[in-house]
C-alpha positions in Angstrom: -80.3 55.6 5.4 -77.7 54.6 2.8 -80.0 55.4 -0.1 -80.3 59.0 1.1 -76.5 59.7 1.2 -75.0 61.9 -1.4 -73.0 59.8 -4.0 -69.5 61.1 -3.2 -67.7 57.8 -3.1 -66.3 58.1 -6.6 -64.4 61.1 -5.5 -63.0 59.1 -2.5 -61.5 56.1 -4.5 -58.4 57.5 -6.0 -55.1 56.1 -5.0 -54.2 57.8 -1.6 -51.0 56.7 0.1 -51.0 59.6 2.7 -52.1 57.3 5.7 -48.5 57.5 6.8 -46.6 60.6 8.1 -43.8 59.8 5.8 -45.9 59.8 2.8 -48.2 62.8 3.8 -46.1 65.7 2.6 -47.9 68.6 0.9 -46.8 67.5 -2.6 -48.3 64.0 -2.0 -51.5 65.6 -0.8 -51.6 67.9 -3.8 -51.2 64.7 -6.1 -54.3 63.3 -4.5 -56.3 66.5 -5.4 -54.8 66.3 -8.9 -56.2 62.8 -9.1 -59.6 64.2 -8.0 -59.6 66.9 -10.6 -58.7 64.2 -13.3 -61.7 62.0 -12.2 -64.1 65.0 -12.3 -62.8 66.5 -15.5 -62.5 63.3 -17.6 -65.8 61.6 -16.4 -68.1 64.5 -16.2 -66.8 67.4 -18.2 -65.0 65.6 -21.0 -62.0 67.9 -20.7 -58.4 67.2 -20.4 -57.9 69.7 -17.5 -54.8 67.9 -16.2 -52.9 69.5 -19.1 -53.3 72.8 -17.4 -51.7 71.7 -14.1 -48.2 73.1 -14.9 -49.0 75.7 -17.6 -51.9 76.9 -19.7 -53.5 74.2 -21.8 -51.6 73.9 -25.2 -54.7 73.2 -27.2 -57.9 74.1 -25.4 -58.5 77.7 -24.0 -58.0 76.6 -20.4 -55.6 78.8 -18.4 -53.6 77.3 -15.5 -55.6 79.5 -13.2 -58.9 77.6 -14.0 -57.3 74.4 -13.0 -56.4 75.5 -9.5 -59.8 77.3 -9.2 -61.5 74.0 -9.6 -59.1 72.4 -7.3 -60.1 75.1 -4.6 -63.6 73.8 -4.8 -62.5 70.4 -3.7 -60.2 71.9 -1.1 -62.9 72.2 1.5 -62.8 68.5 1.7 -59.2 67.8 0.6 -57.5 70.5 2.6 -53.7 70.0 2.1 -53.0 72.0 5.2 -55.6 70.2 7.4 -55.4 66.7 5.9 -57.5 63.6 6.8 -55.9 60.1 6.5 -57.5 57.6 4.1 -57.4 54.6 6.6 -60.5 53.7 8.7 -58.3 53.1 11.7 -55.4 55.4 12.8 -52.4 53.1 13.2 -49.9 56.0 13.7 -52.1 57.7 16.4 -52.2 60.9 14.4 -54.1 63.8 15.6 -56.3 64.2 12.5 -59.2 61.7 11.8 -59.9 59.5 8.8 -62.0 59.9 5.7 -64.8 57.5 6.9 -68.2 58.6 7.8 -70.5 57.1 10.4 -73.9 56.3 9.0 -75.6 54.3 11.8 -78.4 55.5 13.9 -77.4 56.0 17.6 -79.3 52.8 18.5 -77.4 50.9 16.0 -74.2 52.3 17.0 -74.9 51.3 20.7 -75.8 47.8 19.6 -72.6 47.4 17.7 -70.6 48.7 20.8 -72.4 46.4 23.2 -71.9 43.3 20.8 -68.2 44.1 20.3 -67.3 44.9 23.9 -66.7 41.3 25.3 -64.9 40.4 22.0 -62.7 43.4 22.2 -61.9 42.7 25.8 -60.8 39.2 24.9 -58.6 40.5 22.1 -57.0 43.1 24.6 -56.3 40.2 27.0 -54.7 38.1 24.4 -52.7 41.0 23.0 -51.5 41.9 26.5 -50.3 38.3 27.2 -48.4 38.3 23.9 -46.9 41.6 24.5 -45.8 40.6 28.1 -43.8 37.6 26.5 -42.7 39.8 23.6 -41.4 42.8 25.4 -38.0 41.5 26.7 -37.4 39.9 23.4 -38.1 43.1 21.5 -35.7 45.0 23.7 -33.1 42.4 23.1 -33.6 42.5 19.3 -33.6 46.3 19.4 -30.3 46.3 21.2 -28.8 44.0 18.6 -30.1 46.3 15.7 -28.7 49.4 17.5 -25.4 47.7 18.0 -25.0 47.4 14.3 -25.5 51.1 13.7 -22.8 53.8 13.6 -21.8 55.0 17.1 -22.6 58.6 16.0 -26.2 57.9 16.0 -26.5 55.0 18.3 -26.7 57.0 21.5 -29.2 59.5 20.1 -31.5 56.7 19.0 -31.3 55.1 22.4 -32.3 58.4 24.0 -35.1 58.8 21.5 -36.6 55.4 22.1 -36.6 56.2 25.9 -38.5 59.4 25.3 -42.3 59.5 25.2 -43.6 60.5 21.7 -45.2 63.7 22.9 -41.9 64.8 24.5 -39.5 64.2 21.7 -37.5 67.1 20.1 -37.5 67.9 16.4 -34.3 66.0 16.0 -35.6 62.9 17.7 -38.8 63.1 15.6 -36.6 63.1 12.5 -34.6 60.2 13.7 -37.8 58.2 14.5 -38.9 58.6 10.9 -35.5 58.0 9.2 -34.8 54.9 11.2 -38.5 53.6 11.5 -37.5 50.4 9.7 -34.8 49.6 12.2 -36.9 50.7 15.2 -40.1 49.0 14.2 -40.1 45.4 15.4 -43.2 43.2 14.8 -44.1 40.0 16.5 -43.2 38.3 13.1 -39.7 39.7 13.5 -39.5 38.2 16.9 -40.7 34.9 15.6 -38.0 34.8 13.0 -35.2 35.7 15.6 -36.3 33.6 18.5 -37.4 30.1 17.5 -38.7 29.4 21.0 -41.2 32.3 20.8 -42.6 31.3 17.4 -45.1 28.6 18.4 -46.6 30.6 21.2 -46.9 33.7 18.9 -48.5 31.8 16.2 -51.1 30.2 18.6 -51.9 33.5 20.2 -52.0 35.4 16.9 -54.5 32.7 15.5 -56.7 33.2 18.6 -56.7 37.0 18.1 -57.6 36.6 14.4 -60.5 34.3 15.3 -61.8 36.8 17.8 -61.5 39.7 15.3 -63.6 37.7 12.8 -66.5 37.8 15.3 -66.4 41.6 15.5 -69.4 43.3 14.0 -68.1 46.0 11.5 -68.6 49.7 12.4 -71.3 51.2 10.2 -69.1 53.3 8.2 -68.7 54.4 4.5 -65.9 55.9 2.5 -67.2 59.4 1.7 -66.0 62.9 0.8 -67.2 65.5 3.2 -66.3 69.1 4.1 -64.4 69.3 7.4 -66.1 72.5 8.6 -64.6 75.9 9.2 -62.9 78.1 6.6 -60.8 76.1 4.1 -57.1 77.0 3.7 -56.2 79.3 0.9 -55.6 77.8 -2.6 -52.8 78.9 -4.8 -51.7 78.7 -8.3 -48.6 76.4 -8.2 -45.8 77.4 -10.5 -45.0 74.6 -12.8 -47.4 72.5 -10.8 -44.9 72.3 -7.9 -46.4 72.4 -4.4 -43.2 74.0 -3.1 -43.5 77.0 -5.3 -47.0 78.6 -4.7 -47.8 81.7 -6.6 -50.8 84.0 -6.3 -53.9 82.9 -4.4 -57.0 81.7 -6.4 -60.7 81.6 -5.5 -63.1 78.7 -6.1 -64.3 78.6 -9.6 -65.1 76.8 -12.9 -63.4 76.7 -16.2 -63.9 80.1 -18.0 -64.3 78.5 -21.4 -67.7 77.0 -20.6 -69.2 79.9 -18.6 -70.9 81.5 -21.5 -74.7 81.4 -21.4 -74.7 79.6 -18.0 -75.7 80.8 -14.6 -72.5 81.8 -12.9 -70.9 79.5 -10.4 -72.1 80.9 -7.0 -71.5 79.6 -3.5 -74.6 79.7 -1.4 -73.7 80.3 2.3 -74.6 77.3 4.3 -76.8 77.4 7.3 -75.3 78.1 10.8 -75.5 74.6 11.9 -73.9 73.1 8.7 -70.2 72.1 8.3 -70.4 72.3 4.6 -68.7 75.1 2.7 -71.2 74.9 0.0 -68.5 74.8 -2.8 -69.1 71.3 -4.1 -72.9 71.9 -3.9 -72.5 75.0 -6.1 -70.4 72.9 -8.5 -73.1 70.2 -8.7 -75.8 72.9 -9.4 -73.6 74.5 -12.1 -73.0 71.2 -13.8 -76.6 70.1 -14.1 -78.0 73.2 -15.6 -80.2 72.2 -18.5 -78.2 74.3 -21.0 -74.8 73.1 -19.9 -72.9 72.3 -23.1 -70.9 69.3 -21.7 -72.4 67.3 -18.8 -75.4 65.7 -20.6 -73.5 65.0 -23.8 -70.5 63.5 -21.9 -72.9 61.3 -19.9 -75.0 60.0 -22.7 -72.0 59.4 -24.9 -70.7 57.1 -22.0 -74.0 55.3 -21.8 -73.9 54.8 -25.6 -70.3 53.5 -25.4 -71.4 51.1 -22.7 -73.9 49.5 -25.1 -72.2 49.8 -28.6 -68.5 49.5 -27.5 -67.7 52.9 -29.1 -69.1 56.3 -28.3 -70.6 58.8 -30.6 -67.6 60.7 -29.7 -64.8 58.2 -29.8 -62.7 60.1 -27.3 -65.1 60.0 -24.2 -62.8 62.0 -21.9 -61.8 64.6 -24.5 -64.5 66.8 -26.1 -61.8 69.5 -26.9 -59.8 70.4 -29.9 -57.7 67.2 -29.9 -60.7 65.0 -29.3 -62.5 63.1 -32.1 -65.5 64.9 -33.6 -68.9 63.2 -33.1 -69.9 60.7 -35.7 -73.5 61.7 -35.3 -73.7 65.1 -33.8 -77.5 65.6 -34.1 -78.1 62.2 -32.4 -75.7 63.2 -29.6 -77.5 66.5 -29.1 -81.0 64.8 -29.2 -80.0 62.2 -26.6 -78.5 64.9 -24.4 -81.7 66.9 -24.5 -83.8 63.8 -23.8 -81.6 63.0 -21.0 -82.1 66.3 -19.4 -85.8 66.3 -20.3 -86.3 63.0 -18.4 -84.8 64.5 -15.2 -81.3 63.1 -15.9 -82.7 59.5 -15.7 -79.9 57.0 -16.5 -82.4 54.3 -16.4 -84.6 56.0 -18.9 -81.6 56.6 -21.2 -80.7 53.0 -21.0 -84.2 52.0 -21.9 -84.3 54.5 -24.8 -81.1 53.1 -26.4 -81.9 49.5 -25.7 -85.3 49.7 -27.4 -84.0 51.5 -30.4 -83.8 49.8 -33.9 -79.9 50.4 -33.9 -79.5 48.4 -30.8 -81.9 45.5 -31.6 -80.0 44.8 -34.9 -78.2 41.5 -35.3 -74.5 41.5 -35.8 -74.5 39.4 -39.0 -71.9 40.5 -41.5 -73.3 41.5 -44.9 -70.6 41.9 -47.7 -72.8 44.3 -49.6 -73.4 46.7 -46.7 -69.7 46.3 -45.8 -68.8 48.1 -49.0 -70.6 51.2 -48.0 -70.0 51.1 -44.2 -66.7 49.1 -43.7 -66.0 50.5 -40.2 -69.7 50.3 -39.1 -69.7 54.0 -38.3 -73.2 54.1 -39.6 -74.3 51.2 -37.4 -75.4 49.1 -40.3 -75.1 46.1 -37.9 -74.8 45.7 -34.1 -71.1 45.4 -33.2 -70.3 42.0 -31.6 -68.6 42.6 -28.3 -67.0 40.4 -25.8 -68.3 40.6 -22.3 -66.4 42.7 -19.9 -64.1 40.9 -17.5 -66.5 41.1 -14.4 -69.5 40.2 -16.5 -67.7 37.1 -17.9 -66.6 35.9 -14.5 -70.0 36.4 -13.0 -71.7 34.7 -15.9 -69.4 31.7 -15.5 -70.4 31.5 -11.9 -74.1 31.8 -12.7 -74.1 29.3 -15.6 -72.3 26.6 -13.6 -74.4 27.0 -10.5 -71.3 28.1 -8.5 -72.7 31.5 -7.8 -73.1 32.7 -4.1 -75.7 35.5 -4.2 -75.0 36.8 -0.7 -74.9 40.6 -0.8 -72.6 43.0 1.2 -70.0 41.8 3.8 -66.2 41.7 3.7 -64.4 41.1 0.5 -63.2 37.5 -0.6 -59.4 37.2 -0.5 -57.3 35.9 -3.3 -54.8 33.1 -3.5 -51.7 32.8 -5.7 -51.5 29.3 -6.9 -48.0 27.4 -7.2 -48.1 27.8 -11.1 -48.7 31.6 -10.7 -52.5 31.9 -11.4 -54.3 34.3 -9.0 -57.7 33.1 -8.0 -60.5 34.1 -5.7 -61.2 31.9 -2.7 -64.5 30.2 -2.5 -66.9 30.5 0.5 -69.0 28.0 2.2 -71.9 28.9 -0.2 -69.6 28.6 -3.4 -68.0 31.7 -5.0 -69.1 35.3 -4.9 -69.5 37.9 -7.6 -66.3 39.7 -8.9 -67.4 42.9 -7.2 -66.8 41.2 -3.8 -63.3 39.9 -4.8 -60.5 41.8 -3.1 -58.6 43.8 -5.6 -54.9 44.3 -5.2 -52.7 46.1 -7.7 -49.9 43.6 -7.2 -52.0 40.5 -7.4 -55.1 41.1 -9.7 -57.2 38.0 -10.3 -55.8 36.3 -13.4 -59.0 35.7 -15.3 -60.1 39.3 -14.7 -56.7 40.8 -15.7 -56.4 38.7 -18.9 -59.8 39.9 -20.0 -59.0 43.6 -19.7 -60.0 44.4 -16.2 -59.1 48.2 -15.8 -56.0 48.9 -13.7 -56.5 50.5 -10.3 -55.7 54.1 -11.4 -57.7 57.2 -10.6 -60.4 56.2 -13.1 -60.9 54.2 -16.2 -61.7 56.6 -19.2 -62.2 53.8 -21.5 -61.9 50.0 -21.1 -59.4 48.3 -23.4 -60.8 45.5 -25.7 -58.1 43.1 -26.7 -58.2 39.8 -28.4 -54.9 37.9 -27.5 -53.8 34.2 -27.3 -53.5 34.3 -23.5 -57.3 34.8 -23.3 -57.9 31.5 -25.1 -55.1 29.8 -23.1 -56.6 31.1 -19.9 -60.0 29.6 -20.7 -58.3 26.3 -21.7 -56.0 25.8 -18.9 -57.4 27.6 -15.9 -57.7 25.3 -12.9 -60.7 27.5 -11.8 -62.8 27.0 -14.9 -62.0 23.3 -14.9 -63.2 23.1 -11.3 -66.4 25.0 -12.1 -67.0 22.7 -15.1 -66.6 19.6 -13.0 -69.1 21.1 -10.4 -71.5 21.9 -13.2 -71.3 18.4 -14.7 -72.0 16.9 -11.2 -75.0 19.1 -10.9 -76.4 17.9 -14.3 -75.8 14.3 -13.4 -77.6 14.8 -10.0 -80.4 16.4 -11.8 -81.0 14.2 -14.9 -79.1 11.0 -14.0 -77.7 9.3 -17.2 -80.3 10.9 -19.5 -77.7 12.4 -21.9 -80.2 14.4 -24.0 -81.6 16.2 -21.0 -78.1 17.0 -19.7 -77.1 18.5 -23.1 -80.5 20.4 -23.3 -80.0 22.0 -19.9 -76.3 22.7 -20.5 -77.1 24.8 -23.6 -80.0 26.6 -21.9 -77.8 27.6 -18.9 -74.6 28.5 -20.8 -75.9 29.9 -24.1 -79.5 30.7 -23.1 -80.9 28.7 -26.0 -81.8 25.1 -26.7 -79.4 23.1 -28.8 -80.2 22.3 -32.4 -80.6 18.7 -33.5 -77.3 18.7 -35.1 -75.7 20.2 -32.0 -77.3 17.6 -29.8 -76.0 14.7 -32.0 -72.4 16.2 -32.1 -72.5 16.7 -28.4 -73.6 13.1 -27.7 -70.9 11.6 -30.0 -68.3 13.9 -28.5 -69.2 13.1 -24.9 -69.0 9.3 -25.9 -65.6 9.7 -27.2 -64.5 11.6 -24.2 -65.9 8.9 -21.9 -63.9 6.2 -23.7 -60.7 8.3 -23.3 -61.4 8.7 -19.6 -62.3 5.0 -19.1 -58.8 4.1 -20.5 -57.1 6.6 -18.5 -58.8 5.7 -15.2 -58.2 2.0 -15.8 -54.4 2.8 -15.9 -54.6 4.8 -12.7 -56.2 1.8 -10.8 -57.9 3.8 -8.2 -61.0 2.7 -6.2 -63.5 5.1 -7.8 -66.3 3.4 -10.1 -64.6 3.7 -13.4 -67.6 4.2 -15.7 -69.5 6.7 -13.7 -66.1 8.7 -13.0 -65.4 8.6 -16.7 -68.9 9.8 -17.7 -68.6 12.7 -15.2 -65.2 13.7 -16.4 -66.3 13.5 -20.1 -69.4 15.7 -19.4 -67.2 18.2 -17.4 -64.9 18.4 -20.4 -67.9 19.2 -22.7 -69.0 21.8 -20.2 -65.5 23.3 -20.2 -65.6 23.4 -24.0 -69.0 25.2 -24.2 -67.9 27.8 -21.5 -64.8 28.6 -23.6 -66.9 29.1 -26.8 -67.1 32.4 -28.6 -71.0 32.2 -28.2 -70.7 32.3 -24.4 -67.9 35.0 -24.4 -69.5 37.4 -26.9 -72.7 39.4 -26.9 -74.5 38.9 -30.2 
């Protein structure tokens, strides 16, 4: 079922703060659409269309009208005058629905409802008991807050609070929004104000949280879909300001790339379809075999993924201010092969990875460096550090700390006292980085230090930095030390005190190769020295643990830590 769904998720994942009525004004909604245009134009078209939002493009022949014509295509799903909230639930009880799509069969949906029914009933019972205790306290705290306000608004607010939401006047609705921080009283607020209420609140809330964990999640996905009916009219916004709309515009594509292509044409949908056909027409226009940009932009990104730099060094800008291709004939040939293979990304990866250029080593040759100092001609394979997520996952896999469980809720993060942000472990060890909860304010430290892209509309090109904090992170991270100790314990459990076998397996798992004889001898002597150091240290601590075995374990974990911090592990050669 999921495999057959159209891949619209990438158009749904831009920052969208319009879940609240206070943040859901027309300008905010237009900003979301602008982010969508940025994602589409930079990732698929390789054009800086965002420069035409307020005026005609200064460098490329893209008029401002074309920007809003492209926005009109998306407006069937992102209608600023008939908006859908981004949240799965509807905490503000708004009349419009959310941007989540049910994907379950009717039998699956019924099974989920049946499974959740008794759990939801228990949650309602607990919430009702908590609310019965909290209601008089909430009224008391509200009176205290209202008493602190100027008398000119106090009486109006009291009347507004006593009036049901659906019967409030425009003035009362305005007051409700303006004083929402004063009027909104959570159970946490009550716990802070009334000490006698806090223990009961925490106990009941804990019971509610435990019940919520038992709920089977609704079979939903984040998707972009047309809402049905005739979309609202789209306008050219003067200076890009949503408050000053100009003349209306029709859905369309950039005029600069229409030559030689089948025109953008909306096919009327069937009578039982809610689709406007606008985005489908755009998709068909984009994948025409002779489209001058789509295939080139895509193969350039795939090339950049493997070599660290695209044939066009500005992957999101194929316009006049972009960087000309270093190998234009190669770019054209790859694009035609991509189209000929049915737009197969797997086939393009295979073609590039089996090429002579990709299979070169990265060894530096002084003689070749004289003729190709910047490696533009790919006289050697560029050595590249693993991306942040690949590095994190490789560390888990090498140490045996990897939890392969697919799907499910994300793993939360924890801020350590010293400031390091780490992912929490599970009963089955640690999950892949893709399952770690991402928050803009608290990114996982190891991922952030190694250039994890920020959570903006889209990442045009990953930053590749080499800074001291990366080495310091690998050296001092409690997480890496914990994984190293776990890894050392596994090696001891597997091979006992056979140091040579421990070293052999350590190299195989971390560096994917056996150690040389010299490396084995150096590892043995290094581990022996570390063992002596730890024995002296543990003797001074005078704890009950067996000193020799504990020292051997700590010494081996230190060596594991050193190998995981090595350039050979961090870099792809």
